[in-house]
Biopython code that builds the backbone (N, CA, C, O; Angstrom):
import numpy as np
from Bio.PDB.StructureBuilder import StructureBuilder

atoms = [
    (1, "UNK", "N", (-6.577, 35.282, -15.130)),
    (1, "UNK", "CA", (-5.518, 34.368, -14.718)),
    (1, "UNK", "C", (-4.821, 33.842, -15.968)),
    (1, "UNK", "O", (-5.466, 33.410, -16.924)),
    (2, "UNK", "N", (-3.492, 33.887, -15.942)),
    (2, "UNK", "CA", (-2.713, 33.356, -17.052)),
    (2, "UNK", "C", (-2.131, 32.008, -16.664)),
    (2, "UNK", "O", (-1.923, 31.722, -15.485)),
    (3, "UNK", "N", (-1.875, 31.200, -17.652)),
    (3, "UNK", "CA", (-1.253, 29.909, -17.409)),
    (3, "UNK", "C", (0.233, 30.034, -17.674)),
    (3, "UNK", "O", (0.632, 30.484, -18.749)),
    (4, "UNK", "N", (1.064, 29.643, -16.712)),
    (4, "UNK", "CA", (2.503, 29.763, -16.936)),
    (4, "UNK", "C", (2.981, 28.815, -18.032)),
    (4, "UNK", "O", (2.326, 27.823, -18.352)),
    (5, "UNK", "N", (4.124, 29.144, -18.591)),
    (5, "UNK", "CA", (4.728, 28.293, -19.601)),
    (5, "UNK", "C", (5.155, 26.966, -19.016)),
    (5, "UNK", "O", (5.130, 26.761, -17.803)),
    (6, "UNK", "N", (5.540, 26.089, -19.884)),
    (6, "UNK", "CA", (5.896, 24.726, -19.482)),
    (6, "UNK", "C", (7.026, 24.700, -18.462)),
    (6, "UNK", "O", (7.030, 23.844, -17.578)),
    (7, "UNK", "N", (7.984, 25.616, -18.562)),
    (7, "UNK", "CA", (9.143, 25.604, -17.664)),
    (7, "UNK", "C", (8.977, 26.508, -16.449)),
    (7, "UNK", "O", (9.912, 26.667, -15.664)),
    (8, "UNK", "N", (7.815, 27.094, -16.287)),
    (8, "UNK", "CA", (7.590, 27.960, -15.138)),
    (8, "UNK", "C", (6.976, 27.161, -14.000)),
    (8, "UNK", "O", (6.244, 26.198, -14.227)),
    (9, "UNK", "N", (7.282, 27.571, -12.769)),
    (9, "UNK", "CA", (6.740, 26.838, -11.613)),
    (9, "UNK", "C", (5.222, 26.972, -11.538)),
    (9, "UNK", "O", (4.648, 27.997, -11.906)),
    (10, "UNK", "N", (4.601, 25.920, -11.059)),
    (10, "UNK", "CA", (3.142, 25.878, -10.934)),
    (10, "UNK", "C", (2.690, 26.045, -9.487)),
    (10, "UNK", "O", (1.520, 26.329, -9.228)),
    (11, "UNK", "N", (3.616, 25.870, -8.541)),
    (11, "UNK", "CA", (3.252, 25.922, -7.121)),
    (11, "UNK", "C", (4.305, 26.707, -6.343)),
    (11, "UNK", "O", (5.402, 26.970, -6.836)),
    (12, "UNK", "N", (3.945, 27.069, -5.128)),
    (12, "UNK", "CA", (4.891, 27.730, -4.231)),
    (12, "UNK", "C", (6.117, 26.851, -4.017)),
    (12, "UNK", "O", (7.247, 27.338, -4.055)),
    (13, "UNK", "N", (5.902, 25.580, -3.797)),
    (13, "UNK", "CA", (7.007, 24.651, -3.565)),
    (13, "UNK", "C", (7.942, 24.588, -4.776)),
    (13, "UNK", "O", (9.163, 24.597, -4.618)),
    (14, "UNK", "N", (7.378, 24.524, -5.967)),
    (14, "UNK", "CA", (8.203, 24.500, -7.174)),
    (14, "UNK", "C", (8.978, 25.809, -7.343)),
    (14, "UNK", "O", (10.142, 25.798, -7.745)),
    (15, "UNK", "N", (8.336, 26.924, -7.037)),
    (15, "UNK", "CA", (9.010, 28.222, -7.156)),
    (15, "UNK", "C", (10.176, 28.306, -6.173)),
    (15, "UNK", "O", (11.269, 28.736, -6.540)),
    (16, "UNK", "N", (9.946, 27.896, -4.928)),
    (16, "UNK", "CA", (11.035, 27.900, -3.939)),
    (16, "UNK", "C", (12.184, 26.990, -4.393)),
    (16, "UNK", "O", (13.352, 27.353, -4.253)),
    (17, "UNK", "N", (11.864, 25.831, -4.925)),
    (17, "UNK", "CA", (12.903, 24.892, -5.377)),
    (17, "UNK", "C", (13.706, 25.496, -6.522)),
    (17, "UNK", "O", (14.930, 25.367, -6.558)),
    (18, "UNK", "N", (13.032, 26.147, -7.447)),
    (18, "UNK", "CA", (13.708, 26.777, -8.578)),
    (18, "UNK", "C", (14.638, 27.894, -8.111)),
    (18, "UNK", "O", (15.788, 27.978, -8.542)),
    (19, "UNK", "N", (14.134, 28.744, -7.231)),
    (19, "UNK", "CA", (14.933, 29.853, -6.707)),
    (19, "UNK", "C", (16.163, 29.317, -5.983)),
    (19, "UNK", "O", (17.274, 29.813, -6.171)),
    (20, "UNK", "N", (15.955, 28.324, -5.173)),
    (20, "UNK", "CA", (17.062, 27.740, -4.405)),
    (20, "UNK", "C", (18.111, 27.115, -5.322)),
    (20, "UNK", "O", (19.310, 27.245, -5.078)),
    (21, "UNK", "N", (17.663, 26.447, -6.362)),
    (21, "UNK", "CA", (18.580, 25.741, -7.263)),
    (21, "UNK", "C", (19.441, 26.693, -8.089)),
    (21, "UNK", "O", (20.572, 26.353, -8.438)),
    (22, "UNK", "N", (18.928, 27.870, -8.403)),
    (22, "UNK", "CA", (19.688, 28.769, -9.276)),
    (22, "UNK", "C", (20.357, 29.926, -8.531)),
    (22, "UNK", "O", (20.843, 30.872, -9.152)),
    (23, "UNK", "N", (20.377, 29.846, -7.226)),
    (23, "UNK", "CA", (20.998, 30.908, -6.425)),
    (23, "UNK", "C", (22.484, 31.037, -6.780)),
    (23, "UNK", "O", (23.216, 30.048, -6.760)),
    (24, "UNK", "N", (22.926, 32.260, -7.104)),
    (24, "UNK", "CA", (24.347, 32.444, -7.441)),
    (24, "UNK", "C", (25.241, 32.330, -6.206)),
    (24, "UNK", "O", (24.772, 32.357, -5.068)),
    (25, "UNK", "N", (26.516, 32.203, -6.461)),
    (25, "UNK", "CA", (27.476, 32.192, -5.359)),
    (25, "UNK", "C", (27.528, 33.574, -4.726)),
    (25, "UNK", "O", (27.260, 34.580, -5.384)),
    (26, "UNK", "N", (27.869, 33.616, -3.466)),
    (26, "UNK", "CA", (27.890, 34.865, -2.708)),
    (26, "UNK", "C", (28.729, 35.933, -3.409)),
    (26, "UNK", "O", (28.380, 37.113, -3.384)),
    (27, "UNK", "N", (29.826, 35.525, -4.030)),
    (27, "UNK", "CA", (30.746, 36.484, -4.648)),
    (27, "UNK", "C", (30.359, 36.848, -6.085)),
    (27, "UNK", "O", (31.130, 37.516, -6.774)),
    (28, "UNK", "N", (29.198, 36.428, -6.539)),
    (28, "UNK", "CA", (28.744, 36.749, -7.895)),
    (28, "UNK", "C", (28.607, 38.256, -8.067)),
    (28, "UNK", "O", (28.444, 38.994, -7.095)),
    (29, "UNK", "N", (28.676, 38.699, -9.309)),
    (29, "UNK", "CA", (28.572, 40.129, -9.608)),
    (29, "UNK", "C", (27.186, 40.660, -9.251)),
    (29, "UNK", "O", (26.218, 39.906, -9.154)),
    (30, "UNK", "N", (27.116, 41.972, -9.060)),
    (30, "UNK", "CA", (25.825, 42.588, -8.772)),
    (30, "UNK", "C", (24.849, 42.386, -9.934)),
    (30, "UNK", "O", (23.648, 42.225, -9.714)),
    (31, "UNK", "N", (25.356, 42.395, -11.156)),
    (31, "UNK", "CA", (24.500, 42.169, -12.313)),
    (31, "UNK", "C", (23.876, 40.775, -12.267)),
    (31, "UNK", "O", (22.711, 40.597, -12.622)),
    (32, "UNK", "N", (24.654, 39.797, -11.832)),
    (32, "UNK", "CA", (24.138, 38.430, -11.699)),
    (32, "UNK", "C", (23.050, 38.386, -10.633)),
    (32, "UNK", "O", (22.013, 37.751, -10.826)),
    (33, "UNK", "N", (23.284, 39.058, -9.510)),
    (33, "UNK", "CA", (22.287, 39.096, -8.430)),
    (33, "UNK", "C", (21.025, 39.824, -8.882)),
    (33, "UNK", "O", (19.919, 39.426, -8.516)),
    (34, "UNK", "N", (21.178, 40.887, -9.673)),
    (34, "UNK", "CA", (20.014, 41.606, -10.179)),
    (34, "UNK", "C", (19.163, 40.685, -11.055)),
    (34, "UNK", "O", (17.946, 40.611, -10.886)),
    (35, "UNK", "N", (19.803, 39.992, -11.981)),
    (35, "UNK", "CA", (19.075, 39.064, -12.856)),
    (35, "UNK", "C", (18.401, 37.957, -12.046)),
    (35, "UNK", "O", (17.282, 37.546, -12.354)),
    (36, "UNK", "N", (19.089, 37.480, -11.008)),
    (36, "UNK", "CA", (18.538, 36.435, -10.137)),
    (36, "UNK", "C", (17.244, 36.906, -9.479)),
    (36, "UNK", "O", (16.238, 36.196, -9.512)),
    (37, "UNK", "N", (17.261, 38.086, -8.888)),
    (37, "UNK", "CA", (16.066, 38.585, -8.200)),
    (37, "UNK", "C", (14.939, 38.899, -9.185)),
    (37, "UNK", "O", (13.770, 38.663, -8.878)),
    (38, "UNK", "N", (15.272, 39.423, -10.347)),
    (38, "UNK", "CA", (14.245, 39.690, -11.357)),
    (38, "UNK", "C", (13.591, 38.394, -11.827)),
    (38, "UNK", "O", (12.370, 38.324, -11.966)),
    (39, "UNK", "N", (14.406, 37.373, -12.072)),
    (39, "UNK", "CA", (13.869, 36.073, -12.504)),
    (39, "UNK", "C", (13.025, 35.442, -11.400)),
    (39, "UNK", "O", (12.007, 34.809, -11.681)),
    (40, "UNK", "N", (13.440, 35.609, -10.157)),
    (40, "UNK", "CA", (12.668, 35.071, -9.035)),
    (40, "UNK", "C", (11.294, 35.715, -8.969)),
    (40, "UNK", "O", (10.290, 35.029, -8.771)),
    (41, "UNK", "N", (11.247, 37.028, -9.134)),
    (41, "UNK", "CA", (9.959, 37.730, -9.099)),
    (41, "UNK", "C", (9.037, 37.188, -10.191)),
    (41, "UNK", "O", (7.847, 36.977, -9.958)),
    (42, "UNK", "N", (9.591, 36.964, -11.380)),
    (42, "UNK", "CA", (8.784, 36.417, -12.473)),
    (42, "UNK", "C", (8.303, 34.996, -12.144)),
    (42, "UNK", "O", (7.157, 34.649, -12.431)),
    (43, "UNK", "N", (9.163, 34.185, -11.550)),
    (43, "UNK", "CA", (8.790, 32.804, -11.210)),
    (43, "UNK", "C", (7.682, 32.781, -10.161)),
    (43, "UNK", "O", (6.713, 32.033, -10.295)),
    (44, "UNK", "N", (7.819, 33.589, -9.128)),
    (44, "UNK", "CA", (6.777, 33.644, -8.100)),
    (44, "UNK", "C", (5.471, 34.185, -8.674)),
    (44, "UNK", "O", (4.391, 33.726, -8.301)),
    (45, "UNK", "N", (5.566, 35.158, -9.580)),
    (45, "UNK", "CA", (4.359, 35.696, -10.216)),
    (45, "UNK", "C", (3.662, 34.623, -11.032)),
    (45, "UNK", "O", (2.442, 34.476, -10.961)),
    (46, "UNK", "N", (4.428, 33.879, -11.802)),
    (46, "UNK", "CA", (3.840, 32.815, -12.620)),
    (46, "UNK", "C", (3.120, 31.794, -11.739)),
    (46, "UNK", "O", (2.007, 31.373, -12.055)),
    (47, "UNK", "N", (3.745, 31.405, -10.655)),
    (47, "UNK", "CA", (3.129, 30.423, -9.756)),
    (47, "UNK", "C", (1.889, 31.003, -9.086)),
    (47, "UNK", "O", (0.918, 30.283, -8.856)),
    (48, "UNK", "N", (1.910, 32.298, -8.771)),
    (48, "UNK", "CA", (0.761, 32.906, -8.084)),
    (48, "UNK", "C", (-0.484, 32.896, -8.956)),
    (48, "UNK", "O", (-1.604, 32.919, -8.445)),
    (49, "UNK", "N", (-0.295, 32.864, -10.261)),
    (49, "UNK", "CA", (-1.435, 32.826, -11.174)),
    (49, "UNK", "C", (-2.079, 31.441, -11.238)),
    (49, "UNK", "O", (-3.200, 31.302, -11.726)),
    (50, "UNK", "N", (-1.381, 30.422, -10.750)),
    (50, "UNK", "CA", (-1.877, 29.049, -10.820)),
    (50, "UNK", "C", (-2.191, 28.496, -9.428)),
    (50, "UNK", "O", (-3.262, 27.928, -9.215)),
    (51, "UNK", "N", (-1.275, 28.658, -8.495)),
    (51, "UNK", "CA", (-1.413, 28.097, -7.144)),
    (51, "UNK", "C", (-2.240, 29.051, -6.285)),
    (51, "UNK", "O", (-1.707, 29.810, -5.476)),
    (52, "UNK", "N", (-3.546, 28.991, -6.483)),
    (52, "UNK", "CA", (-4.424, 29.924, -5.790)),
    (52, "UNK", "C", (-4.437, 29.698, -4.272)),
    (52, "UNK", "O", (-4.737, 30.619, -3.512)),
    (53, "UNK", "N", (-4.118, 28.503, -3.839)),
    (53, "UNK", "CA", (-4.089, 28.208, -2.410)),
    (53, "UNK", "C", (-2.996, 29.023, -1.708)),
    (53, "UNK", "O", (-3.155, 29.405, -0.548)),
    (54, "UNK", "N", (-1.896, 29.287, -2.407)),
    (54, "UNK", "CA", (-0.768, 30.035, -1.842)),
    (54, "UNK", "C", (-0.602, 31.401, -2.500)),
    (54, "UNK", "O", (0.471, 32.001, -2.432)),
    (55, "UNK", "N", (-1.657, 31.887, -3.133)),
    (55, "UNK", "CA", (-1.589, 33.132, -3.894)),
    (55, "UNK", "C", (-0.997, 34.291, -3.088)),
    (55, "UNK", "O", (-0.097, 34.975, -3.575)),
    (56, "UNK", "N", (-1.478, 34.519, -1.886)),
    (56, "UNK", "CA", (-1.023, 35.668, -1.100)),
    (56, "UNK", "C", (0.434, 35.514, -0.657)),
    (56, "UNK", "O", (1.189, 36.486, -0.646)),
    (57, "UNK", "N", (0.818, 34.315, -0.300)),
    (57, "UNK", "CA", (2.220, 34.084, 0.061)),
    (57, "UNK", "C", (3.128, 34.287, -1.152)),
    (57, "UNK", "O", (4.208, 34.868, -1.039)),
    (58, "UNK", "N", (2.683, 33.807, -2.300)),
    (58, "UNK", "CA", (3.469, 34.009, -3.519)),
    (58, "UNK", "C", (3.578, 35.490, -3.861)),
    (58, "UNK", "O", (4.632, 35.948, -4.301)),
    (59, "UNK", "N", (2.500, 36.240, -3.662)),
    (59, "UNK", "CA", (2.544, 37.685, -3.918)),
    (59, "UNK", "C", (3.534, 38.366, -2.967)),
    (59, "UNK", "O", (4.203, 39.323, -3.357)),
    (60, "UNK", "N", (3.631, 37.884, -1.731)),
    (60, "UNK", "CA", (4.640, 38.398, -0.808)),
    (60, "UNK", "C", (6.029, 38.212, -1.418)),
    (60, "UNK", "O", (6.842, 39.136, -1.426)),
    (61, "UNK", "N", (6.292, 37.003, -1.929)),
    (61, "UNK", "CA", (7.606, 36.705, -2.489)),
    (61, "UNK", "C", (7.881, 37.513, -3.751)),
    (61, "UNK", "O", (9.026, 37.891, -4.001)),
    (62, "UNK", "N", (6.853, 37.783, -4.547)),
    (62, "UNK", "CA", (7.025, 38.662, -5.714)),
    (62, "UNK", "C", (7.515, 40.023, -5.236)),
    (62, "UNK", "O", (8.494, 40.552, -5.761)),
    (63, "UNK", "N", (6.840, 40.585, -4.247)),
    (63, "UNK", "CA", (7.232, 41.889, -3.709)),
    (63, "UNK", "C", (8.621, 41.878, -3.112)),
    (63, "UNK", "O", (9.397, 42.812, -3.313)),
    (64, "UNK", "N", (8.938, 40.829, -2.381)),
    (64, "UNK", "CA", (10.263, 40.714, -1.773)),
    (64, "UNK", "C", (11.346, 40.728, -2.842)),
    (64, "UNK", "O", (12.319, 41.475, -2.740)),
    (65, "UNK", "N", (11.174, 39.899, -3.869)),
    (65, "UNK", "CA", (12.191, 39.813, -4.920)),
    (65, "UNK", "C", (12.274, 41.111, -5.720)),
    (65, "UNK", "O", (13.362, 41.502, -6.144)),
    (66, "UNK", "N", (11.158, 41.774, -5.931)),
    (66, "UNK", "CA", (11.196, 43.064, -6.623)),
    (66, "UNK", "C", (11.945, 44.105, -5.793)),
    (66, "UNK", "O", (12.705, 44.903, -6.341)),
    (67, "UNK", "N", (11.737, 44.102, -4.480)),
    (67, "UNK", "CA", (12.476, 45.031, -3.592)),
    (67, "UNK", "C", (13.969, 44.739, -3.627)),
    (67, "UNK", "O", (14.786, 45.655, -3.716)),
    (68, "UNK", "N", (14.321, 43.455, -3.556)),
    (68, "UNK", "CA", (15.748, 43.092, -3.610)),
    (68, "UNK", "C", (16.359, 43.522, -4.941)),
    (68, "UNK", "O", (17.489, 44.008, -4.972)),
    (69, "UNK", "N", (15.628, 43.351, -6.033)),
    (69, "UNK", "CA", (16.131, 43.768, -7.348)),
    (69, "UNK", "C", (16.354, 45.276, -7.375)),
    (69, "UNK", "O", (17.367, 45.739, -7.900)),
    (70, "UNK", "N", (15.422, 46.050, -6.816)),
    (70, "UNK", "CA", (15.599, 47.512, -6.772)),
    (70, "UNK", "C", (16.808, 47.896, -5.932)),
    (70, "UNK", "O", (17.548, 48.810, -6.294)),
    (71, "UNK", "N", (17.015, 47.208, -4.816)),
    (71, "UNK", "CA", (18.177, 47.492, -3.959)),
    (71, "UNK", "C", (19.480, 47.220, -4.704)),
    (71, "UNK", "O", (20.414, 48.019, -4.639)),
    (72, "UNK", "N", (19.542, 46.108, -5.403)),
    (72, "UNK", "CA", (20.750, 45.764, -6.155)),
    (72, "UNK", "C", (20.956, 46.752, -7.298)),
    (72, "UNK", "O", (22.082, 47.184, -7.545)),
    (73, "UNK", "N", (19.884, 47.113, -7.994)),
    (73, "UNK", "CA", (19.987, 48.084, -9.086)),
    (73, "UNK", "C", (20.504, 49.423, -8.561)),
    (73, "UNK", "O", (21.324, 50.071, -9.212)),
    (74, "UNK", "N", (20.033, 49.835, -7.398)),
    (74, "UNK", "CA", (20.505, 51.081, -6.794)),
    (74, "UNK", "C", (21.985, 50.980, -6.437)),
    (74, "UNK", "O", (22.736, 51.939, -6.614)),
    (75, "UNK", "N", (22.394, 49.845, -5.947)),
    (75, "UNK", "CA", (23.795, 49.634, -5.604)),
    (75, "UNK", "C", (24.669, 49.682, -6.868)),
    (75, "UNK", "O", (25.767, 50.237, -6.844)),
    (76, "UNK", "N", (24.184, 49.107, -7.953)),
    (76, "UNK", "CA", (24.913, 49.150, -9.223)),
    (76, "UNK", "C", (25.056, 50.597, -9.673)),
    (76, "UNK", "O", (26.143, 51.015, -10.073)),
    (77, "UNK", "N", (23.972, 51.367, -9.614)),
    (77, "UNK", "CA", (24.009, 52.780, -10.004)),
    (77, "UNK", "C", (24.981, 53.569, -9.141)),
    (77, "UNK", "O", (25.729, 54.409, -9.640)),
    (78, "UNK", "N", (24.964, 53.292, -7.839)),
    (78, "UNK", "CA", (25.848, 53.997, -6.919)),
    (78, "UNK", "C", (27.317, 53.722, -7.276)),
    (78, "UNK", "O", (28.143, 54.634, -7.299)),
    (79, "UNK", "N", (27.619, 52.461, -7.550)),
    (79, "UNK", "CA", (28.994, 52.107, -7.905)),
    (79, "UNK", "C", (29.404, 52.744, -9.234)),
    (79, "UNK", "O", (30.545, 53.181, -9.383)),
    (80, "UNK", "N", (28.480, 52.801, -10.202)),
    (80, "UNK", "CA", (28.781, 53.427, -11.480)),
    (80, "UNK", "C", (29.052, 54.933, -11.316)),
    (80, "UNK", "O", (29.940, 55.488, -11.963)),
    (81, "UNK", "N", (28.279, 55.571, -10.451)),
    (81, "UNK", "CA", (28.449, 57.016, -10.266)),
    (81, "UNK", "C", (29.745, 57.317, -9.507)),
    (81, "UNK", "O", (30.322, 58.391, -9.683)),
    (82, "UNK", "N", (30.201, 56.410, -8.686)),
    (82, "UNK", "CA", (31.462, 56.621, -7.960)),
    (82, "UNK", "C", (32.661, 56.456, -8.871)),
    (82, "UNK", "O", (33.708, 57.058, -8.632)),
    (83, "UNK", "N", (32.524, 55.649, -9.909)),
    (83, "UNK", "CA", (33.615, 55.406, -10.848)),
    (83, "UNK", "C", (33.772, 56.602, -11.787)),
    (83, "UNK", "O", (34.887, 56.959, -12.170)),
    (84, "UNK", "N", (32.644, 57.219, -12.153)),
    (84, "UNK", "CA", (32.666, 58.335, -13.120)),
    (84, "UNK", "C", (33.310, 59.574, -12.547)),
    (84, "UNK", "O", (33.406, 60.594, -13.230)),
]
sb = StructureBuilder()
sb.init_structure("model")
sb.init_model(0)
sb.init_chain("A")
sb.init_seg("    ")
for serial, (resi, resn, name, xyz) in enumerate(atoms, 1):
    if name == "N":
        sb.init_residue(resn, " ", resi, " ")
    sb.init_atom(name, np.array(xyz, "f"), 0.0, 1.0, " ", f" {name:<3s}", serial, name[0])
structure = sb.get_structure()
């Protein structure tokens, strides 16, 4: 088990609050959304290492955010290949 840094969430509630607070606007670029989902996965992972009571729920959110990041990355690749 690792201890998260000072600015990383320690609980499921803190992770949800952080994710909610930094959510980009709907019209944000795909790159912004990709960074958002990647950062969310890291935040949920950090909390899962500390908040053992919610460990499995946090692991769900890690997986969810990683899937969303892959979807956005694929969309970015698709758009790049259509431009070329």
